[in-house]
C-alpha positions in Angstrom: 158.1 96.7 97.0 159.6 100.2 96.9 161.9 102.2 94.6 165.5 101.3 95.1 169.0 102.2 94.0 171.2 99.2 93.8 173.8 98.2 91.2 173.7 96.8 88.5 170.2 98.2 88.1 169.4 101.6 86.5 168.7 104.3 89.1 165.0 105.1 89.1 164.2 101.8 87.4 164.9 99.5 90.3 162.7 98.1 93.0 163.6 96.7 96.3 161.6 93.6 97.2 160.6 93.6 100.8 159.0 91.4 103.5 157.8 92.6 106.9 157.8 89.7 109.3 157.0 90.7 112.9 156.9 94.4 111.9 160.6 94.4 110.8 161.1 95.4 107.1 163.7 93.2 105.4 165.0 93.5 101.8 165.0 90.1 100.1 165.9 91.1 96.6 165.8 93.6 93.8 164.3 93.8 90.3 164.3 96.2 87.4 166.0 97.4 84.3 169.8 96.9 84.2 172.0 100.0 83.8 172.9 100.7 80.2 176.6 100.3 80.8 176.0 96.8 82.3 173.8 95.9 79.3 176.5 97.1 76.8 179.4 95.4 78.7 177.5 92.1 78.7 176.2 92.4 75.1 172.6 92.2 76.2 169.5 93.7 74.4 168.7 97.3 75.3 166.5 97.7 78.4 167.1 94.2 79.7 165.5 93.6 83.1 166.7 91.2 85.8 165.7 90.1 89.3 167.5 88.7 92.3 165.8 87.1 95.2 167.5 85.8 98.4 165.6 82.6 99.0 167.3 82.1 102.4 166.0 85.4 103.7 162.6 84.8 102.1 162.4 81.4 103.8 163.5 82.8 107.1 160.9 85.5 107.0 158.0 83.1 106.3 156.0 81.2 108.8 154.2 78.0 108.1 153.7 77.0 104.5 150.4 78.3 103.1 148.0 75.9 101.4 146.8 77.2 98.1 143.2 76.5 97.2 142.5 73.6 94.9 142.0 74.6 91.3 139.6 72.5 89.3 140.9 71.5 85.9 137.5 70.2 84.7 137.0 73.2 82.4 140.3 72.5 80.6 140.1 69.4 78.4 143.0 68.2 76.3 142.5 68.7 72.6 142.4 65.8 70.3 144.7 66.3 67.3 144.0 64.4 64.1 
């Protein structure tokens, strides 16, 4: 992740989302606060944030699927409601 400037995000409040497969840095998306003019034009709440992610680029940058460790749910028991 690094600071970015890309519309429709607010300059200085935008981050480029990066991957580095095989030593080559590739931008796969952006995230941050939308520019106030965009927020106003779309009737959104002030300081609305958004993110875009190019899943094709992300998939192309990845290797084999990673296996996440198994998480035990034995600590979490459903509540009984009466």
